[in-house]
DRENVEXVEX-933096 format. One record per atom (N, C-alpha, C): residue in one letter; chain; z, y, x; atom name. Coordinates in Angstrom, 1 decimal, decimal comma. Layout:
BEGIN
("A" "A" (Z Y X) "CA");
...
//
This chain:
BEGIN
("M" "A" (-4,0 8,4 -1,5) "N");
("M" "A" (-4,9 9,3 -2,1) "CA");
("M" "A" (-6,0 8,5 -2,9) "C");
("T" "A" (-6,1 9,0 -4,3) "N");
("T" "A" (-6,9 8,6 -5,2) "CA");
("T" "A" (-8,2 8,5 -5,0) "C");
("E" "A" (-9,1 8,0 -5,5) "N");
("E" "A" (-10,8 8,2 -4,9) "CA");
("E" "A" (-11,1 9,5 -5,7) "C");
("E" "A" (-10,4 10,1 -6,7) "N");
("E" "A" (-10,8 11,4 -7,4) "CA");
("E" "A" (-10,1 12,4 -6,7) "C");
("T" "A" (-8,9 12,1 -6,3) "N");
("T" "A" (-8,1 13,4 -5,2) "CA");
("T" "A" (-9,3 13,3 -3,9) "C");
("A" "A" (-9,6 12,4 -3,2) "N");
("A" "A" (-10,4 12,4 -2,3) "CA");
("A" "A" (-11,7 13,1 -2,1) "C");
("R" "A" (-12,4 12,8 -3,6) "N");
("R" "A" (-13,5 13,5 -3,7) "CA");
("R" "A" (-13,4 15,1 -3,8) "C");
("L" "A" (-12,4 15,4 -4,7) "N");
("L" "A" (-12,2 16,6 -4,9) "CA");
("L" "A" (-11,8 17,7 -3,4) "C");
("T" "A" (-11,1 17,0 -2,5) "N");
("T" "A" (-10,7 17,1 -1,4) "CA");
("T" "A" (-11,8 17,6 -0,4) "C");
("S" "A" (-12,4 16,6 -0,7) "N");
("S" "A" (-13,9 16,5 0,4) "CA");
("S" "A" (-14,9 17,6 0,1) "C");
("T" "A" (-15,1 17,7 -1,4) "N");
("T" "A" (-15,8 19,3 -1,9) "CA");
("T" "A" (-15,2 20,2 -1,3) "C");
("A" "A" (-13,6 20,6 -1,6) "N");
("A" "A" (-13,0 21,8 -1,2) "CA");
("A" "A" (-13,5 22,1 0,4) "C");
("I" "A" (-13,4 20,7 1,2) "N");
("I" "A" (-13,4 21,0 2,8) "CA");
("I" "A" (-15,1 21,6 2,7) "C");
("L" "A" (-15,8 21,2 2,2) "N");
("L" "A" (-17,2 21,4 2,8) "CA");
("L" "A" (-17,6 22,8 2,1) "C");
("R" "A" (-16,9 23,2 1,1) "N");
("R" "A" (-16,8 24,7 1,0) "CA");
("R" "A" (-16,2 25,5 1,7) "C");
("L" "A" (-15,3 25,3 2,8) "N");
("L" "A" (-14,6 26,1 3,8) "CA");
("L" "A" (-15,8 26,3 4,4) "C");
("N" "A" (-15,7 27,2 5,4) "N");
("N" "A" (-16,7 27,6 6,7) "CA");
("N" "A" (-17,0 26,3 7,4) "C");
("D" "A" (-18,3 26,1 7,9) "N");
("D" "A" (-19,0 25,0 8,6) "CA");
("D" "A" (-18,0 24,6 10,0) "C");
("H" "A" (-17,4 26,1 10,5) "N");
("H" "A" (-16,9 25,6 11,7) "CA");
("H" "A" (-15,2 25,3 11,7) "C");
("S" "A" (-14,6 25,2 10,2) "N");
("S" "A" (-13,4 24,7 10,4) "CA");
("S" "A" (-13,2 23,5 11,1) "C");
("N" "A" (-11,7 23,3 11,6) "N");
("N" "A" (-11,4 21,8 12,1) "CA");
("N" "A" (-10,9 21,0 10,9) "C");
("I" "A" (-11,2 21,0 10,0) "N");
("I" "A" (-10,6 20,0 9,0) "CA");
("I" "A" (-11,3 19,1 8,6) "C");
("D" "A" (-10,7 17,8 8,8) "N");
("D" "A" (-11,4 16,4 8,7) "CA");
("D" "A" (-10,8 15,8 7,6) "C");
("L" "A" (-11,1 14,9 7,1) "N");
("L" "A" (-10,6 14,0 5,6) "CA");
("L" "A" (-10,4 12,8 6,3) "C");
("L" "A" (-9,4 12,0 6,2) "N");
("L" "A" (-8,8 10,8 6,3) "CA");
("L" "A" (-8,1 10,2 5,3) "C");
("S" "A" (-8,6 9,1 4,6) "N");
("S" "A" (-8,2 8,4 3,6) "CA");
("S" "A" (-7,3 6,9 3,9) "C");
("F" "A" (-6,7 6,3 2,8) "N");
("F" "A" (-6,3 5,4 2,8) "CA");
("F" "A" (-7,1 4,5 2,0) "C");
("D" "A" (-7,7 3,4 2,5) "N");
("D" "A" (-8,7 2,4 1,7) "CA");
("D" "A" (-9,8 3,6 1,2) "C");
("N" "A" (-10,9 2,6 0,9) "N");
("N" "A" (-12,4 3,3 0,8) "CA");
("N" "A" (-12,3 4,2 0,2) "C");
("P" "A" (-12,7 5,6 -0,1) "N");
("P" "A" (-12,7 6,6 -0,6) "CA");
("P" "A" (-14,0 6,6 -1,6) "C");
("H" "A" (-14,9 5,7 -0,9) "N");
("H" "A" (-16,3 5,6 -1,5) "CA");
("H" "A" (-17,1 7,0 -1,4) "C");
("L" "A" (-16,7 7,6 -0,4) "N");
("L" "A" (-17,3 9,1 -0,3) "CA");
("L" "A" (-18,2 9,0 1,4) "C");
("S" "A" (-19,4 9,4 1,4) "N");
("S" "A" (-19,9 9,2 3,0) "CA");
("S" "A" (-19,2 10,4 3,6) "C");
("G" "A" (-19,2 9,9 4,8) "N");
("G" "A" (-18,4 10,9 6,1) "CA");
("G" "A" (-16,7 10,8 5,9) "C");
("V" "A" (-16,2 10,1 5,2) "N");
("V" "A" (-14,9 10,3 5,0) "CA");
("V" "A" (-14,2 9,0 5,7) "C");
("A" "A" (-13,9 8,9 6,7) "N");
("A" "A" (-13,1 8,0 7,4) "CA");
("A" "A" (-12,0 7,5 6,6) "C");
("Y" "A" (-11,4 6,2 6,6) "N");
("Y" "A" (-10,5 5,5 6,2) "CA");
("Y" "A" (-9,8 4,4 7,0) "C");
("V" "A" (-8,6 4,1 6,7) "N");
("V" "A" (-7,6 3,3 7,3) "CA");
("V" "A" (-7,9 2,0 6,0) "C");
("Q" "A" (-8,4 0,8 6,4) "N");
("Q" "A" (-8,7 -0,1 5,7) "CA");
("Q" "A" (-7,4 -1,1 5,8) "C");
("Q" "A" (-6,7 -1,4 4,8) "N");
("Q" "A" (-5,1 -2,1 4,8) "CA");
("Q" "A" (-5,4 -3,4 4,4) "C");
("D" "A" (-4,6 -4,4 4,4) "N");
("D" "A" (-4,6 -5,7 4,4) "CA");
("D" "A" (-3,7 -5,9 3,3) "C");
("E" "A" (-3,7 -5,2 1,9) "N");
("E" "A" (-2,9 -5,4 0,9) "CA");
("E" "A" (-2,6 -7,0 0,5) "C");
("Q" "A" (-3,1 -8,1 0,5) "N");
("Q" "A" (-2,8 -9,3 0,5) "CA");
("Q" "A" (-1,7 -9,7 1,3) "C");
("E" "A" (-2,0 -9,3 2,5) "N");
("E" "A" (-0,6 -9,9 3,7) "CA");
("E" "A" (0,3 -8,6 3,5) "C");
("M" "A" (0,4 -7,4 3,1) "N");
("M" "A" (1,3 -6,5 2,9) "CA");
("M" "A" (2,3 -7,3 1,6) "C");
("A" "A" (1,7 -7,3 0,5) "N");
("A" "A" (2,6 -8,0 -0,5) "CA");
("A" "A" (2,8 -9,3 -0,4) "C");
("R" "A" (2,5 -10,2 0,8) "N");
("R" "A" (2,9 -11,6 1,2) "CA");
("R" "A" (4,0 -11,2 2,0) "C");
("T" "A" (4,1 -10,2 2,7) "N");
("T" "A" (5,1 -10,1 3,4) "CA");
("T" "A" (6,4 -9,5 2,9) "C");
("A" "A" (6,0 -8,7 2,2) "N");
("A" "A" (7,4 -8,0 1,2) "CA");
("A" "A" (7,6 -8,8 0,3) "C");
("V" "A" (7,4 -9,7 -0,2) "N");
("V" "A" (7,8 -11,0 -1,0) "CA");
("V" "A" (8,5 -11,9 -0,1) "C");
("K" "A" (7,9 -12,0 0,9) "N");
("K" "A" (9,0 -12,9 1,9) "CA");
("K" "A" (10,2 -12,3 2,4) "C");
("L" "A" (10,1 -11,3 2,6) "N");
("L" "A" (11,3 -10,4 3,0) "CA");
("L" "A" (12,4 -10,2 1,8) "C");
("L" "A" (11,7 -10,1 0,7) "N");
("L" "A" (12,8 -10,0 -0,5) "CA");
("L" "A" (13,4 -11,3 -0,7) "C");
("R" "A" (12,4 -12,4 -0,5) "N");
("R" "A" (13,5 -13,8 -0,7) "CA");
("R" "A" (14,4 -13,9 0,6) "C");
("E" "A" (14,3 -13,4 1,5) "N");
("E" "A" (15,1 -13,7 2,4) "CA");
("E" "A" (16,6 -12,7 2,0) "C");
("Q" "A" (16,3 -11,6 1,6) "N");
("Q" "A" (17,3 -10,8 1,2) "CA");
("Q" "A" (17,8 -11,8 0,0) "C");
("M" "A" (17,3 -12,1 -0,7) "N");
("M" "A" (18,1 -12,8 -2,1) "CA");
("M" "A" (18,7 -14,1 -1,7) "C");
("E" "A" (18,2 -14,6 -0,4) "N");
("E" "A" (18,8 -16,2 -0,1) "CA");
("E" "A" (19,6 -15,7 0,9) "C");
("D" "A" (20,1 -14,6 1,1) "N");
("D" "A" (21,1 -14,3 2,3) "CA");
("D" "A" (20,8 -14,8 3,4) "C");
("T" "A" (19,1 -15,0 3,7) "N");
("T" "A" (18,8 -15,1 5,4) "CA");
("T" "A" (18,3 -13,8 5,9) "C");
("Y" "A" (18,2 -13,2 5,3) "N");
("Y" "A" (17,7 -11,8 5,8) "CA");
("Y" "A" (18,1 -11,1 6,9) "C");
("S" "A" (17,6 -10,8 8,0) "N");
("S" "A" (18,2 -9,9 9,1) "CA");
("S" "A" (16,9 -8,9 9,2) "C");
("P" "A" (17,6 -7,4 9,5) "N");
("P" "A" (16,2 -6,4 10,0) "CA");
("P" "A" (15,4 -6,7 10,5) "C");
("K" "A" (13,8 -6,3 10,5) "N");
("K" "A" (13,1 -6,5 11,1) "CA");
("K" "A" (11,7 -5,5 10,9) "C");
("Y" "A" (11,1 -5,6 11,9) "N");
("Y" "A" (10,0 -4,9 11,5) "CA");
("Y" "A" (8,7 -5,8 11,3) "C");
("A" "A" (8,2 -5,5 10,3) "N");
("A" "A" (7,2 -6,1 9,7) "CA");
("A" "A" (5,3 -5,5 10,2) "C");
("I" "A" (5,1 -5,7 11,0) "N");
("I" "A" (3,5 -4,9 11,5) "CA");
("I" "A" (2,5 -6,1 10,6) "C");
("I" "A" (1,6 -4,7 10,3) "N");
("I" "A" (0,3 -5,6 9,5) "CA");
("I" "A" (-0,7 -4,8 9,9) "C");
("P" "A" (-1,8 -5,3 11,0) "N");
("P" "A" (-2,7 -4,8 11,6) "CA");
("P" "A" (-3,9 -4,2 10,5) "C");
("V" "A" (-4,3 -3,0 10,9) "N");
("V" "A" (-5,3 -2,0 9,9) "CA");
("V" "A" (-6,5 -1,9 11,3) "C");
("Q" "A" (-7,3 -1,4 10,0) "N");
("Q" "A" (-8,6 -1,1 10,7) "CA");
("Q" "A" (-9,0 0,4 10,6) "C");
("L" "A" (-8,9 1,3 11,3) "N");
("L" "A" (-9,6 2,5 11,1) "CA");
("L" "A" (-11,1 2,3 10,9) "C");
("I" "A" (-11,8 2,8 10,1) "N");
("I" "A" (-13,3 2,9 9,3) "CA");
("I" "A" (-14,0 4,1 9,6) "C");
("F" "A" (-14,9 4,2 10,3) "N");
("F" "A" (-15,7 5,7 10,4) "CA");
("F" "A" (-17,2 5,3 9,8) "C");
("P" "A" (-17,2 5,5 8,5) "N");
("P" "A" (-18,6 5,6 7,9) "CA");
("P" "A" (-19,5 5,9 8,5) "C");
//
């Protein structure tokens, strides 16, 4: 979700009834107060992707899961 999409979605949710059970969650910081987000380590994701791609190109790749920790941020 882009920052603009997050802002528009947040505005639409706020216009709904205050008793609705709708919350907004974004990937990366949408720079909106009260919107929680998942902070990803994009550099580590890129490093891992390149490493796996190189293994495939060198025929040394074996399928595996790559787990890169994230943080859930509640502003």
